[in-house]
C-alpha positions in Angstrom: 0.7 -45.6 -31.8 3.8 -44.7 -33.8 2.4 -41.3 -34.5 1.9 -40.7 -30.8 5.4 -41.8 -30.0 6.8 -39.4 -32.6 4.7 -36.6 -31.2 6.1 -37.3 -27.7 9.7 -37.3 -29.0 9.2 -34.0 -30.9 7.4 -32.4 -27.9 10.2 -33.5 -25.6 12.9 -32.1 -27.9 11.0 -28.8 -28.1 10.8 -28.6 -24.3 14.5 -29.0 -24.1 15.6 -26.8 -26.9 13.2 -23.9 -26.9 14.2 -22.6 -23.4 17.8 -22.9 -24.4 17.2 -20.9 -27.6 15.2 -18.3 -25.7 18.0 -18.0 -23.1 20.7 -17.5 -25.7 18.8 -15.4 -28.4 15.8 -14.0 -26.6 13.6 -15.0 -29.6 10.4 -13.9 -27.8 10.1 -10.7 -25.7 9.3 -12.0 -22.2 7.0 -10.0 -20.0 8.7 -9.2 -16.6 7.1 -10.6 -13.5 5.3 -8.2 -11.3 6.5 -7.5 -7.8 9.9 -7.5 -6.1 12.0 -10.0 -8.0 15.8 -9.7 -8.0 17.8 -11.0 -10.9 21.0 -12.7 -9.9 23.9 -11.6 -12.2 26.6 -14.0 -13.4 29.2 -14.4 -10.7 32.9 -13.7 -11.3 35.1 -16.8 -11.0 38.0 -16.7 -8.7 40.0 -19.4 -7.0 38.5 -18.5 -3.6 34.9 -18.5 -4.8 35.4 -21.8 -6.6 36.9 -23.5 -3.6 34.4 -22.3 -1.1 31.4 -23.1 -3.3 30.2 -19.5 -3.6 30.6 -19.4 -7.4 28.6 -22.6 -7.9 25.9 -21.4 -5.7 25.6 -18.0 -7.3 25.8 -19.5 -10.8 23.0 -21.8 -10.1 20.8 -18.9 -9.0 21.9 -17.0 -12.1 21.0 -19.9 -14.4 17.6 -20.3 -12.7 16.9 -16.5 -13.1 18.0 -16.3 -16.7 16.5 -19.6 -18.0 14.4 -19.1 -21.1 10.6 -18.7 -20.6 11.1 -18.7 -16.8 8.5 -15.9 -16.4 6.0 -17.7 -18.5 6.6 -20.9 -16.5 6.0 -19.0 -13.2 2.7 -17.6 -14.6 1.6 -21.0 -15.8 2.4 -22.5 -12.5 0.5 -19.8 -10.6 -2.4 -20.1 -12.9 -2.7 -23.8 -12.5 -2.4 -23.5 -8.7 -5.2 -20.9 -8.7 -7.5 -22.4 -11.2 -7.3 -26.1 -10.2 -6.4 -26.1 -6.6 -7.5 -22.6 -5.5 -4.0 -22.0 -4.1 -2.8 -18.4 -4.5 0.8 -17.3 -5.0 2.5 -15.6 -3.2 1.5 -17.4 0.1 0.5 -14.2 1.8 -2.5 -13.9 -0.5 -5.8 -15.3 0.8 -8.8 -16.2 -1.5 -11.7 -15.1 0.6 -15.3 -16.0 0.3 -16.9 -14.8 -2.9 -13.4 -14.9 -4.4 -12.5 -11.6 -2.8 -8.7 -11.4 -2.5 -7.3 -10.6 0.9 -3.9 -10.8 2.6 -3.1 -12.9 5.7 -1.3 -10.0 7.5 -4.4 -7.8 7.2 -6.6 -10.6 8.5 -4.6 -11.3 11.6 -4.1 -7.6 12.4 -7.7 -6.7 11.9 -9.0 -9.6 13.9 -6.8 -8.7 16.8 -4.7 -11.9 16.6 -1.5 -10.0 16.6 0.0 -9.1 19.9 -0.4 -5.3 20.7 1.8 -3.5 23.1 -0.6 -1.2 24.9 2.1 0.5 26.9 3.9 1.5 23.6 0.7 2.8 22.1 -0.1 4.7 25.3 3.3 6.3 25.2 2.9 7.1 21.5 -0.4 8.8 22.1 1.1 10.8 24.9 3.8 12.1 22.6 1.3 12.7 19.9 -0.8 14.9 22.1 2.3 16.9 23.2 3.4 17.3 19.6 -0.1 18.3 18.5 -0.3 21.0 21.2 3.2 22.3 20.6 3.1 22.4 16.8 -0.2 24.3 16.8 0.5 26.8 19.6 4.2 27.4 18.8 4.5 26.7 15.1 0.9 27.0 13.7 1.3 23.5 12.2 -1.8 21.3 12.2 -1.1 17.6 13.0 -3.7 15.1 11.9 -3.9 11.3 12.1 -5.9 9.4 9.4 -6.9 5.8 9.9 -7.2 4.4 6.4 -9.8 1.6 6.1 -8.8 -2.0 5.8 -10.7 -4.5 3.6 -10.9 -7.2 6.3 -13.0 -5.2 8.8 -14.9 -3.7 5.8 -16.0 -7.1 4.6 -15.6 -9.6 7.5 -18.0 -12.0 5.7 -15.2 -12.6 3.2 -12.8 -14.1 5.8 -12.3 -17.8 5.2 -13.5 -20.1 8.1 -10.0 -21.3 8.7 -9.0 -17.9 10.1 -12.0 -17.8 12.5 -10.5 -20.4 14.9 -10.9 -18.2 17.9 -12.7 -15.1 19.2 -11.4 -11.9 17.7 -9.3 -9.7 20.1 -8.6 -6.1 20.4 -6.6 -4.8 17.4 -3.9 -2.2 17.5 -6.1 0.0 15.3 -9.1 -0.1 17.7 -6.9 0.6 20.8 -5.2 3.5 19.1 -8.5 5.1 18.1 -9.9 4.6 21.6 -6.8 6.3 23.2 -6.6 9.1 20.6 -10.3 9.9 21.0 -10.0 10.0 24.8 -6.9 12.3 24.5 -8.4 14.7 22.0 -6.1 13.8 19.2 -7.1 15.2 15.8 -8.1 12.0 14.0 -10.3 10.8 11.1 -11.5 7.2 11.3 -12.2 6.2 7.7 -12.4 2.6 8.7 -15.6 3.2 10.6 -16.9 5.6 7.9 -16.4 3.2 5.1 -18.2 0.4 7.0 -21.1 2.9 7.6 -21.3 3.6 3.8 -21.0 0.0 2.7 -24.7 -0.6 2.1 -25.6 2.8 0.7 -22.6 3.6 -1.5 -23.6 3.6 -5.2 -20.2 2.2 -6.2 -17.6 -0.2 -4.8 -15.4 1.3 -2.0 -13.0 -1.7 -2.1 -12.1 -3.7 -5.2 -12.5 -7.5 -5.4 -8.9 -8.0 -6.5 -7.1 -5.4 -4.3 -6.8 -4.4 -0.7 -6.6 -0.6 -1.1 -9.6 1.7 -1.3 -10.9 2.1 -4.8 -10.1 5.4 -6.6 -13.7 6.3 -6.1 -13.5 5.6 -2.3 -10.2 7.4 -2.1 -11.7 10.5 -3.8 -14.6 10.6 -1.3 -12.0 10.3 1.6 -9.9 13.1 0.1 -12.9 15.4 -0.1 -13.9 14.6 3.5 -10.3 15.3 4.6 -10.3 18.7 3.0 -13.7 19.5 4.6 -12.3 18.4 8.0 -9.2 20.6 7.6 -11.3 23.6 6.6 -13.4 23.2 9.7 -10.4 22.7 12.1 -8.2 25.4 10.5 -11.0 27.9 10.1 -9.6 28.6 6.7 -11.0 27.9 3.2 -9.7 24.7 1.6 -10.2 23.6 -2.0 -13.3 21.6 -2.9 -13.5 18.4 -5.0 -16.5 18.3 -7.2 -17.2 15.0 -9.0 -18.7 15.8 -12.4 -19.1 12.4 -14.0 -18.4 8.7 -13.2 -16.8 6.3 -15.7 -17.5 2.6 -15.1 -14.9 0.1 -16.1 -14.5 -3.7 -15.6 -10.8 -3.3 -16.1 -9.2 -2.2 -12.7 -6.8 0.7 -12.8 -3.8 1.5 -10.7 -4.1 0.0 -7.2 -7.5 -1.5 -7.8 -6.0 -4.9 -8.7 -2.8 -4.8 -6.6 -3.2 -8.3 -5.2 -4.2 -9.8 -8.6 -1.2 -8.0 -10.1 1.3 -9.6 -7.7 -0.2 -13.1 -8.2 1.3 -13.1 -11.8 -1.5 -15.0 -13.5 -1.9 -15.6 -17.2 -5.6 -14.6 -17.1 -6.5 -11.8 -14.7 -9.4 -12.4 -12.3 -12.7 -11.0 -13.5 -13.9 -7.9 -11.6 -17.3 -6.2 -11.3 -17.5 -2.7 -12.7 -15.5 -0.1 -10.8 -16.3 3.6 -10.7 -13.6 6.2 -11.8 -14.6 9.7 -11.0 -13.9 12.7 -13.2 -13.7 15.7 -10.9 -12.6 19.2 -10.7 -10.9 21.0 -7.8 -12.2 24.5 -7.1 -10.6 27.2 -5.0 -12.0 30.1 -3.0 -11.1 33.7 -4.0 -7.7 34.7 -2.5 -7.2 31.2 -1.1 -3.7 30.4 0.0 -2.4 27.0 -0.8 -0.9 25.1 2.2 2.3 23.2 2.5 1.8 19.6 3.6 3.8 16.7 4.8 2.3 13.2 4.5 3.8 10.3 6.4 2.4 6.8 5.9 1.8 3.9 3.5 0.6 3.2 0.0 -3.0 4.4 0.7 -1.6 7.8 0.0 -0.8 7.0 -3.6 -4.5 7.0 -4.6 -4.6 10.7 -3.7 -1.3 11.5 -5.3 -1.8 9.6 -8.6 -5.1 11.3 -9.3 -3.5 14.7 -9.0 -5.3 15.7 -5.8 -2.2 16.3 -3.7 -0.4 18.2 -6.4 -3.3 20.5 -7.2 -4.5 21.1 -3.6 -1.2 21.8 -1.8 1.5 24.3 -2.8 4.4 22.1 -1.7 4.0 18.5 -0.5 6.2 15.8 0.6 5.5 12.1 1.2 7.5 10.1 3.7 6.8 6.5 2.8 6.8 4.5 6.0 9.0 7.3 7.4 11.9 5.9 5.4 11.8 7.3 1.8 11.0 10.9 0.9 9.1 11.7 -2.3 8.7 15.3 -3.2 6.1 16.9 -5.4 7.0 16.6 -9.1 10.1 14.6 -8.4 10.2 10.8 -9.1 13.4 10.3 -7.2 13.4 9.5 -3.5 15.8 10.2 -0.7 16.2 8.7 2.8 14.6 10.4 5.7 17.8 9.8 7.7 19.5 12.4 5.5 17.2 15.3 6.4 16.9 17.6 9.4 13.5 16.6 10.8 12.9 20.0 12.5 13.6 21.9 9.3 11.4 19.5 7.4 8.5 19.9 9.9 8.8 23.7 10.2 8.3 24.4 6.5 4.9 22.8 6.7 1.4 24.1 7.5 -0.1 20.6 7.8 1.3 17.2 8.8 -0.8 14.1 8.1 0.0 10.6 9.4 -2.0 8.3 7.1 -1.9 4.5 7.3 -4.2 1.5 7.1 -5.3 0.6 10.6 -3.4 3.7 11.9 -0.3 1.6 11.4 -2.0 -0.8 13.8 -1.0 1.4 16.7 2.0 3.1 15.2 0.9 6.0 12.9 3.7 7.5 11.1 5.9 4.4 11.4 8.2 6.0 14.0 7.8 9.6 12.9 6.1 10.5 16.3 9.1 9.2 18.3 11.6 10.9 16.1 9.8 14.2 16.1 9.3 14.1 19.9 13.0 13.3 20.5 14.0 16.2 18.2 11.9 18.8 20.1 11.9 17.5 23.6 15.7 17.9 24.1 15.6 21.7 23.8 12.0 22.9 23.5 9.3 23.1 26.0 6.9 20.3 25.0 
């Protein structure tokens, strides 16, 4: 009994002193937490901040953020929640059936639980049609909408029962596709295509621990996009030829994006994923096109594999129509700082690519901004 008491005393002392030592001397190199975490710096003491309580409030946040072994404590907490109680952190993560990781916003959007403004989508499709016609006939710029697939509609069997409390409704994605198809908008629906390939694909098109398409699925989609552009433009486009497939149980890049942001001690096990080794071939005298991509993080699977940089001569990516990333430049600038007409008119191709077609808003406001720029003094 005395030995046990001594052990408890020593253990309690270690719990108190070790974090303090780590805070002061950084004895152990702490691995940063994944995701968007902001460190609160030590506040500057003034008479005003002391009297109004701002200093105390900020210092408490700073103390919390700089406490020794905080990151390890967060990971331990998250691991215990997940392993024992099946509770994921952050709260937006959903543990689906068969332990497939989903996110709550994708579930509600895909099932049509979110309110959709049909009038706004109708107006957006009208503007899109006008822009498509104007860009091609006046500027020789090809405008394309790509509906990236979402994991929820790809694997509805993984949705937990607690989300199936009512009959699914019409999603913004499905209404957008319906209206674009009826209006003759150039559109690729990878959501439907992925579902059609689900039972015949040799390799996984969506990872267990992520919500983006796998690098294998993204490569297939990129190849199909180039074939579509070649057909529509009546000009040769580069071809992607997969030579070999490397299988790995360790996910790469976005293939474990949800597991990554859960900050666990032990990563969730994953079935083998396919990573293609490919080459890109060009036709004789083929001219590379300039391209502007506007959309979300589904684009990065194309960019990170080198497809965008090798296929297009000059490419820009407007992330959610807010930040601009240029080919070969890691820095970003705000879209608000550029002349949108000049940005558009140096392109041959403009692609609006988002999961679910932005759920009815492809380009995240790009359509409205482009329409406003040209409708004022051009004949749309």
